[in-house]
C-alpha positions in Angstrom: 0.0 0.0 0.0 1.4 3.4 -1.0 0.8 6.3 1.3 2.2 9.7 0.4 1.0 13.2 -0.4 3.4 13.7 -3.3 1.8 13.9 -6.7 4.9 14.2 -8.8 4.8 11.5 -11.5 8.0 9.9 -12.9 7.1 7.7 -15.9 9.3 5.5 -18.0 8.7 5.4 -21.7 8.2 2.1 -23.3 7.5 1.1 -26.9 4.2 -0.7 -27.4 5.0 -4.2 -28.5 3.2 -7.4 -28.9 4.6 -9.5 -26.1 4.5 -13.2 -25.5 5.4 -15.3 -22.5 9.1 -16.0 -22.5 10.9 -19.0 -21.2 14.1 -17.2 -20.1 14.1 -16.0 -16.4 16.6 -13.3 -17.4 14.1 -11.6 -19.7 10.6 -11.5 -18.3 7.5 -10.5 -20.2 6.7 -6.7 -20.4 3.0 -6.1 -19.8 2.5 -2.3 -19.3 4.0 1.1 -18.6 3.9 2.1 -15.0 5.6 4.6 -12.7 8.4 3.3 -10.6 6.3 3.7 -7.4 3.3 1.7 -8.7 1.8 -1.0 -6.5 -1.3 -2.8 -5.3 -1.2 -5.3 -8.2 -4.2 -7.6 -8.6 -4.7 -10.4 -11.2 -7.9 -12.0 -12.3 -8.4 -14.6 -15.1 -11.8 -15.2 -16.7 -12.0 -19.0 -16.9 -14.5 -18.8 -19.8 -12.5 -16.7 -22.2 -9.0 -17.3 -20.8 -8.3 -13.6 -20.7 -6.3 -12.3 -17.7 -6.7 -8.8 -16.3 -4.0 -7.0 -14.4 -4.7 -4.0 -12.2 -2.2 -1.7 -10.5 -2.3 1.7 -8.8 -0.1 4.7 -9.5 -0.1 8.5 -9.0 -1.9 10.6 -11.6 -3.2 14.2 -11.6 -6.4 13.0 -10.0 -4.8 11.0 -7.2 -3.7 7.4 -6.5 -5.6 5.7 -9.4 -6.1 2.2 -10.6 -5.1 1.2 -14.1 -6.0 -2.0 -16.0 -4.4 -4.1 -18.7 -5.9 -7.2 -20.5 -3.8 -10.1 -21.7 -4.7 -13.1 -23.9 -3.6 -16.6 -22.9 -0.3 -16.1 -24.8 0.6 -13.1 -22.6 0.0 -10.5 -25.2 -1.3 -7.1 -24.0 -4.6 -6.2 -25.7 -5.0 -2.6 -24.6 -2.8 0.5 -24.7 0.7 0.0 -23.4 -0.1 2.2 -20.4 -3.4 0.4 -19.7 -6.8 1.9 -19.3 -7.8 4.1 -16.4 -11.2 3.4 -15.0 -11.1 6.2 -12.5 -10.4 9.0 -15.0 -13.7 10.8 -14.3 -13.2 10.9 -10.5 -10.9 12.6 -7.9 -9.2 10.1 -5.7 -7.2 10.5 -2.5 -3.4 10.7 -2.7 -3.2 7.5 -0.7 -4.8 4.1 -1.1 -8.4 3.8 0.0 -8.6 0.1 -1.1 -9.3 -1.0 -4.6 -10.6 -4.3 -6.1 -10.9 -6.0 -9.4 -12.6 -9.1 -10.8 -13.0 -10.6 -14.2 -16.7 -11.4 -15.0 -18.2 -14.4 -16.9 -19.2 -12.2 -19.9 -15.5 -11.5 -20.9 -15.2 -8.1 -19.1 -13.7 -6.8 -15.9 -15.0 -4.7 -13.0 -12.8 -2.3 -11.1 -14.1 -0.9 -7.8 -12.5 2.0 -5.9 -13.2 4.8 -3.4 -13.3 8.4 -4.4 -11.9 11.3 -2.3 -15.5 12.2 -1.5 -15.9 8.8 0.1 -18.1 7.1 -2.5 -17.6 3.5 -3.7 -17.6 3.4 -7.5 -17.6 0.4 -9.9 -16.5 0.6 -13.5 -17.0 -2.3 -16.0 -14.7 -2.5 -19.0 -15.6 -4.8 -22.0 -12.9 -6.8 -23.7 -12.7 -4.2 -26.5 -11.8 -1.5 -24.0 -15.2 0.2 -24.0 -17.0 1.1 -20.7 -20.1 -1.0 -20.2 -21.6 1.2 -17.5 -20.3 4.5 -18.9 -17.0 6.3 -18.4 -17.9 7.3 -14.8 -19.2 3.9 -13.8 -21.9 3.6 -11.0 -21.9 4.8 -7.4 -22.8 2.0 -5.0 -24.6 1.7 -1.7 -26.5 4.9 -2.1 -23.3 6.8 -1.4 -22.3 4.8 1.7 -19.1 2.8 2.0 -16.1 4.6 0.9 -13.2 2.3 1.9 -11.8 -1.2 1.5 -13.8 -2.5 -1.4 -14.0 -6.2 -2.3 -15.5 -7.8 -5.5 -16.6 -11.4 -6.3 -17.7 -12.4 -9.8 -21.2 -13.8 -10.0 -22.4 -16.6 -12.3 -24.2 -14.3 -14.8 -21.8 -11.5 -15.7 -22.5 -9.5 -12.6 -20.5 -9.1 -9.4 -20.9 -8.9 -5.7 -19.5 -5.6 -4.3 -18.6 -5.0 -0.6 -17.3 -1.8 1.1 -17.1 -0.3 4.6 -17.1 3.1 6.1 -14.9 1.9 9.0 -18.1 1.4 11.1 -20.6 -0.6 9.0 -20.2 -2.8 6.0 -22.3 -2.6 2.8 -23.0 -5.4 0.3 -24.9 -5.6 -2.9 -25.1 -7.5 -6.2 -24.5 -5.6 -9.4 -26.2 -7.1 -12.4 -24.3 -7.5 -15.7 -26.2 -4.5 -17.1 -25.1 -2.2 -14.2 -28.4 -2.2 -12.3 -27.9 -2.8 -8.6 -29.9 -5.0 -6.2 -30.8 -3.8 -2.7 -28.0 -2.8 -0.4 -27.4 -4.9 2.6 -26.1 -3.1 5.7 -24.1 -5.1 8.2 -24.0 -3.1 11.5 -23.9 -3.4 15.3 -24.7 -0.7 17.8 -21.7 -1.5 19.9 -19.1 -2.8 17.5 -17.5 -2.1 14.2 -18.4 -4.5 11.3 -15.5 -4.4 8.9 -12.8 -6.3 6.9 -15.3 -8.4 4.9 -14.4 -11.2 2.5 -16.7 -13.0 0.1 -17.2 -16.7 -0.7 -19.6 -18.0 -3.4 -22.3 -20.5 -2.5 -23.3 -23.5 -4.7 -26.4 -21.6 -6.0 -25.1 -18.2 -6.9 -25.5 -16.6 -3.5 -22.7 -15.4 -1.2 -21.3 -15.9 2.2 -19.9 -12.8 3.9 -17.1 -13.4 6.4 -16.4 -10.3 8.4 -15.0 -9.1 11.7 -16.8 -7.5 14.6 -14.3 -5.4 16.6 -14.2 -2.8 19.4 -11.4 -0.7 20.6 -9.4 -2.2 23.5 -6.5 0.2 23.8 -3.9 1.9 21.6 -3.7 0.1 18.2 -5.4 -2.9 19.7 -9.0 -4.2 19.2 -11.0 -7.1 20.5 -12.3 -8.8 17.4 -14.1 -12.0 16.4 -14.9 -13.4 13.0 -18.4 -14.2 11.8 -20.1 -15.7 8.7 -23.5 -15.0 7.3 -25.2 -15.8 3.9 -27.2 -13.6 1.5 -29.0 -14.0 -1.8 -28.8 -11.6 -4.7 -32.0 -9.9 -3.6 -30.5 -8.9 -0.3 -32.3 -11.5 1.8 -30.3 -13.2 4.6 -30.2 -17.0 4.0 -28.2 -18.3 6.9 -27.7 -17.5 10.5 -24.9 -15.0 11.4 -22.6 -17.4 13.3 -19.3 -16.9 15.1 -16.2 -18.7 13.7 -13.5 -17.2 15.9 -13.8 -16.2 19.6 -13.0 -12.6 20.5 -9.2 -12.0 20.6 -7.4 -8.8 21.5 -5.0 -8.1 18.6 -3.7 -5.2 16.5 -6.3 -3.9 14.1 -3.9 -4.4 11.2 -4.1 -8.2 11.5 -7.1 -9.3 9.4 -8.5 -12.5 8.1 -8.5 -14.1 4.6 -10.9 -16.6 3.0 -10.7 -19.3 0.4 -13.7 -21.1 -1.1 -13.6 -24.9 -0.4 -15.1 -25.9 -3.7 -18.2 -27.3 -2.0 -20.1 -24.1 -1.3 -18.4 -23.3 2.0 -15.0 -21.8 2.8 -11.8 -21.7 4.9 -10.9 -18.7 6.9 -7.4 -18.0 8.3 -5.7 -15.2 10.3 -2.4 -14.7 12.0 -2.2 -13.1 15.4 -0.6 -13.4 18.8 -3.7 -14.0 20.8 -3.2 -10.8 22.7 -0.2 -8.8 24.0 2.7 -11.1 24.8 1.3 -14.0 22.9 3.0 -16.1 20.2 2.2 -15.3 16.5 0.7 -18.2 14.7 -1.7 -18.7 11.8 -5.1 -20.1 12.8 -7.6 -21.9 10.5 -11.5 -22.1 10.6 -14.0 -23.7 8.2 -17.7 -23.4 7.5 -19.8 -25.7 5.2 -22.4 -25.0 2.5 -25.0 -24.2 5.2 -22.7 -21.6 6.8 -22.2 -23.8 9.9 -18.7 -24.2 11.4 -17.2 -27.7 11.1 -14.3 -27.0 13.5 -15.5 -27.0 17.0 -12.6 -25.1 18.5 -13.4 -21.4 18.2 -9.7 -20.6 18.7 -9.0 -22.3 15.3 -6.4 -24.8 14.2 -2.8 -23.5 14.3 -0.6 -24.3 11.4 2.2 -25.1 13.8 2.4 -26.0 17.5 2.9 -23.0 19.8 6.5 -22.0 19.8 7.6 -18.8 21.7 10.8 -18.5 19.7 9.2 -18.3 16.3 6.3 -16.6 14.5 4.3 -18.4 11.8 2.8 -15.6 9.6 2.3 -14.1 6.1 0.2 -17.2 5.0 -1.3 -17.7 1.6 -3.7 -20.6 0.9 -5.4 -22.7 -1.7 -7.9 -25.6 -1.8 -7.2 -29.0 -3.5 -10.2 -29.6 -5.8 -10.2 -33.4 -5.1 -9.9 -33.6 -1.3 -11.1 -30.1 -0.6 -8.4 -29.8 2.0 -6.7 -26.4 2.7 -3.0 -26.1 1.8 -1.2 -23.1 3.4 2.2 -21.6 2.5 3.6 -19.5 5.3 6.8 -18.0 6.8 8.6 -18.9 10.0 10.6 -16.0 11.4 12.4 -15.6 14.7 10.6 -13.9 17.5 13.6 -11.8 18.7 14.5 -9.8 15.6 12.2 -11.1 12.8 15.1 -11.4 10.4 15.0 -15.1 9.7 13.1 -16.4 6.7 12.0 -20.0 6.4 9.1 -21.0 4.2 6.8 -23.9 5.2 3.6 -25.5 3.9 0.9 -27.5 5.7 -2.4 -29.2 4.9 -5.5 -29.0 7.0 -8.8 -30.7 6.6 -12.3 -29.2 7.0 -12.6 -30.9 10.3 -9.3 -29.4 11.7 -6.8 -32.3 11.1 -3.3 -30.9 10.5 -2.1 -33.5 8.0 1.6 -32.6 7.8 2.1 -32.2 11.5 4.6 -29.3 11.9 4.7 -28.5 8.2 7.1 -29.2 5.3 10.1 -26.9 4.7 10.2 -25.3 1.3 13.0 -22.7 1.7 15.6 -21.8 4.3 16.8 -18.3 3.3 18.7 -17.7 6.5 18.5 -14.1 7.7 17.9 -12.7 4.2 14.2 -11.6 3.8 11.8 -13.3 1.4 8.1 -12.6 0.7 5.4 -12.4 -1.9 4.1 -15.8 -0.9 1.4 -17.4 -3.1 0.1 -20.9 -3.5 -2.2 -22.3 -6.2 -3.7 -25.8 -6.7 -3.5 -27.4 -10.1 -6.9 -26.9 -11.8 -7.8 -30.6 -12.0 -6.1 -31.6 -8.8 -3.1 -33.8 -8.2 -0.8 -31.1 -6.8 0.0 -27.4 -6.4 2.6 -24.8 -6.9 4.1 -22.2 -4.6 5.7 -18.9 -5.8 7.7 -16.5 -3.8 10.2 -13.6 -3.9 13.6 -14.8 -2.7 15.5 -11.9 -1.2 19.2 -11.4 -2.2 20.2 -9.3 0.8 20.4 -5.9 -0.9 17.4 -3.6 -0.6 14.4 -5.0 -2.3 16.3 -7.1 -4.8 14.9 -10.6 -5.2 14.5 -13.4 -7.7 11.1 -14.9 -8.3 10.9 -18.7 -7.6 8.4 -21.4 -8.1 8.1 -25.0 -6.8 5.6 -27.7 -7.6 4.4 -30.5 -5.3 2.1 -33.5 -5.3 -0.6 -33.9 -2.7 1.7 -35.8 -0.4 4.0 -32.8 -0.3 6.7 -34.4 -2.5 8.6 -32.1 -4.8 7.8 -32.3 -8.5 10.0 -29.4 -9.9 11.8 -26.2 -9.0 11.8 -23.3 -11.5 13.3 -19.9 -11.3 10.8 -17.5 -12.9 12.9 -14.4 -12.8 16.7 -14.1 -12.2 16.8 -10.3 -12.7 18.0 -8.6 -9.6 16.4 -5.2 -9.8 14.1 -4.1 -6.9 10.6 -5.5 -7.4 7.2 -4.6 -6.0 5.2 -7.8 -5.9 1.6 -8.6 -6.7 -1.1 -9.2 -4.1 -2.2 -12.5 -5.7 -1.6 -14.8 -8.7 -4.1 -15.8 -11.4 -4.4 -19.3 -10.2 -4.1 -22.2 -12.7 -6.3 -21.7 -15.8 -5.6 -23.5 -19.1 -2.6 -25.1 -17.5 -0.7 -21.9 -16.5 -0.5 -19.6 -13.5 0.6 -16.0 -13.8 2.5 -13.8 -11.4 3.4 -10.1 -11.9 5.5 -7.3 -10.4 6.7 -3.7 -11.0 10.3 -2.8 -11.6 10.5 -0.4 -8.7 13.9 1.0 -9.9 12.6 2.3 -13.3 9.0 1.4 -13.7 7.2 -1.1 -15.9 4.8 -4.0 -15.1 6.4 -7.4 -15.8 5.0 -10.9 -15.5 5.7 -14.5 -16.1 3.6 -17.7 -16.5 4.4 -21.1 -15.0 2.8 -24.4 -16.1 1.9 -27.4 -14.0 5.1 -29.2 -15.1 7.2 -26.2 -14.1 7.6 -24.9 -17.7 7.5 -21.2 -18.7 6.6 -19.8 -22.1 4.4 -21.9 -24.2 2.3 -24.2 -22.0 0.2 -27.1 -23.2 -3.2 -27.1 -21.4 -3.8 -30.3 -19.4 -6.4 -32.8 -20.5 -9.5 -32.5 -18.2 -10.0 -35.8 -16.3 -12.9 -38.0 -17.1 -16.0 -37.0 -15.2 -16.1 -38.3 -11.7 -19.6 -39.7 -11.6 -21.6 -39.2 -8.4 -24.3 -41.4 -7.0 -27.8 -40.1 -7.5 -31.3 -40.4 -5.9 -30.0 -40.4 -2.3 -32.9 -41.2 0.0 -33.3 -42.0 3.7 -35.7 -42.4 6.5 -35.7 -42.8 10.3 -36.5 -46.3 11.5 -37.4 -47.6 15.0 -37.4 -51.3 15.9 -37.7 -51.2 19.7 -35.8 -49.7 22.6 -32.1 -49.2 21.9 -32.6 -50.1 18.2 -33.2 -47.1 15.9 -31.3 -45.3 13.2 -31.3 -44.4 9.5 -32.2 -46.5 6.5 -30.9 -45.1 3.3 -30.5 -46.0 -0.4 -29.1 -44.5 -3.6 -28.6 -45.2 -7.3 -25.1 -46.3 -8.2 -23.1 -44.3 -10.8 -22.4 -45.8 -14.2 -18.7 -46.4 -13.4 -18.2 -48.7 -10.5 -16.2 -46.8 -7.8 -13.6 -48.2 -5.4 -16.0 -47.4 -2.6 -18.4 -44.8 -1.3 -17.8 -42.3 1.5 -20.7 -41.6 3.8 -20.3 -38.4 5.7 -22.4 -38.0 8.9 -22.7 -34.9 11.0 -24.4 -35.5 14.4 -26.4 -33.0 16.4 -23.3 -31.8 18.3 -21.5 -31.0 15.1 -19.2 -34.0 15.3 -18.3 -35.4 11.8 -17.7 -39.1 11.0 -16.8 -40.7 7.7 -17.8 -44.3 6.9 -16.5 -46.3 4.0 -19.2 -48.3 2.2 -18.3 -51.1 -0.3 -18.9 -50.4 -4.0 -21.3 -53.3 -4.4 -23.8 -51.7 -2.0 -26.5 -49.2 -3.0 -28.2 -49.1 0.4 -27.2 -49.3 4.0 -28.6 -49.1 7.5 -26.9 -46.9 10.1 -27.9 -47.9 13.7 -27.2 -45.2 16.3 -27.9 -44.1 19.8 -28.0 -40.5 18.8 -31.1 -38.3 19.6 -31.6 -35.3 17.3 -30.9 -34.4 13.7 -28.1 -35.9 11.6 -26.9 -34.6 8.2 -25.9 -37.3 5.8 -23.9 -36.9 2.6 -22.6 -39.5 0.1 -19.8 -39.5 -2.5 -18.2 -42.1 -4.8 -14.4 -42.6 -4.6 -12.4 -43.6 -7.6 -8.6 -44.1 -8.3 -8.0 -40.5 -9.1 -10.9 -38.5 -7.8 -13.9 -38.3 -5.4 -17.3 -37.3 -6.8 -19.5 -34.4 -5.7 -22.1 -35.2 -3.1 -25.1 -37.3 -4.3 -28.3 -35.4 -4.8 -31.7 -36.3 -3.3 -34.8 -36.4 -5.5 -35.4 -32.8 -4.3 -32.1 -31.6 -5.6 -30.4 -31.3 -2.2 -26.9 -32.6 -1.7 -27.6 -33.9 1.8 -30.2 -35.8 3.9 -31.5 -34.3 7.1 -32.9 -37.1 9.3 -34.5 -36.5 12.7 -33.8 -39.3 15.3 -36.3 -39.4 18.1 -35.7 -42.9 19.8 -39.5 -43.4 19.7 -41.7 -45.3 17.3 -42.6 -43.3 14.2 -46.3 -43.9 14.9 -46.0 -42.3 18.3 -44.2 -39.2 17.0 -46.0 -36.1 18.0 -45.7 -32.6 16.4 -45.2 -29.6 18.6 -48.4 -27.5 18.8 -47.3 -24.8 21.3 -43.8 -23.3 20.8 -42.1 -22.2 24.0 -38.6 -21.2 22.7 -36.7 -21.1 19.5 -32.9 -21.2 19.4 -30.5 -20.9 16.4 -27.9 -23.5 15.6 -25.4 -21.9 17.9 -27.8 -22.2 20.9 -28.7 -18.5 21.0 -32.4 -17.7 21.9 -34.2 -15.9 19.1 -36.6 -13.1 19.7 -39.6 -14.8 18.1 -41.9 -17.8 18.6 -43.2 -17.6 15.1 -41.4 -19.9 12.7 -42.5 -17.8 9.7 -40.5 -14.9 11.1 -37.2 -16.8 11.0 -34.6 -16.4 8.3 -33.5 -19.5 6.4 -31.3 -21.8 8.5 -31.4 -24.6 11.1 -33.2 -24.0 14.4 -33.9 -25.8 17.6 -37.6 -25.7 18.7 -38.7 -26.3 22.3 -42.4 -26.7 22.8 -45.4 -28.8 24.0 -47.1 -31.6 22.0 -50.9 -32.2 21.8 -50.7 -34.7 24.6 -48.9 -32.3 26.8 -45.3 -33.6 26.5 -42.4 -31.2 26.3 -40.4 -31.9 23.2 -37.3 -30.6 21.4 -37.1 -30.7 17.6 -34.7 -29.4 14.9 -36.1 -27.8 11.8 -34.6 -26.5 8.6 -36.3 -23.4 7.2 
């Protein structure tokens, strides 16, 4: 982030050329003219068209402005050598107010930024360089917002937009034509609602992961992390639940999110747990219903507590097969923070730390390193890490990449840039699309945006797209019902239709009423099973097929749901009584709601306490 009041611009002149990805680390690919002090580089690839958009910020006569360049898959810039300026009609502050950028599914890009007047503005640029919503774009949130914007591409050419005014957060969906849906305001009378991140659901809606914080003392806040779901019309579709317990930490330490590929997401944050604590990175997870799957509200640390070292600066990706989170992070010494060791670890959605204390990727001694990014191969099977390896002089660094399989074994090691000039790195990478991943940086000595691609085999330059794997067929027609065969003998009877290809086995995932998760392996020659249990309450059941090289999506029910919700009562079905008089209603976190009318509840899972027609007190779970 650049913060200065100077508006003097020093530009380096470049000749517009048709560039193409090179395979020589000594001569990286030129992408755009920039000033030497440019920064805040974001990358977003449209998976439909294969175009990649690059955004950076630099000083101009109207402030610290974003500029955008478009590349085709070969790395050839498609717009003016100095990029397009979406904020040309606006006056911006002379420091960063937070900018965002996202490629849309209709081969365009949306840039969102804050004006000096405190408005959040979104501008959409078509592939041909024309402005879809006009040169000035559209003002969001009825003039509210004004800082720290976030964007998430929708499934229909539109985008979700999020901003904050440092007290409340504001969210809305912008349709492809530039019309905006109702603004959602996330507020609290006693706390600040801020630092939101967005995760797509399976049905085109969104989960908002945000922080509630209140001032503790100088530079420190007590903050927790929460998640809540909304649809495009602005209606809340899940309970607002707490993922992380309140922790007193500096306000600058914020969380990050990664979609899990199943409609939920992982959340991670590094902090010291309060003054005098040990810095570590902590992981949380919520499923497609917005419910936490990790019972410990302190999160799962990437490394055991160690007062001599910090574990920080993490980047993360999700494996598309196992849906595990893979983190790439730095270990540095507590005393002087001069040591640089880079590690990676793998954590499941239920909080298992697969690689114990992590796998060492780089030991750079006391020379700094940074720019950590990690990206899973698009069809699974492994991942790549990229980083800037410091050379011990100023900001001089090479750009390195390493590939690994899903067991953490090294596949290749490629130097992407051997040039030793000072570099300002990008905030993210493109992720693997069409077999290649893109990283970018600014030459902070003389200016210019440069970049490089890397393939899944560690190659640069021309990359052959990988062949998509054969479809991983899922079971279908998942059905189930509660059965009771006498005292101590009840459970779930379920069946499904087998996929065309015979799997190695099925995985049956069961979540009990306490949130505990258990996986059962079912032989491939079965298409039904009985699960006896002593549990009382609701269980959630999901089923997948497991093959040699992949695991299928969850089986769908006849109603199109990817799970069964079965209520276990321990009484005969013919003696089951409905509640006729509601006494109390609790949300899934056990918090008492302020209504006794089920129709007043938002969508979600609730616990109902009430009286049956025969006068018995009963407790039921419902899904609304």
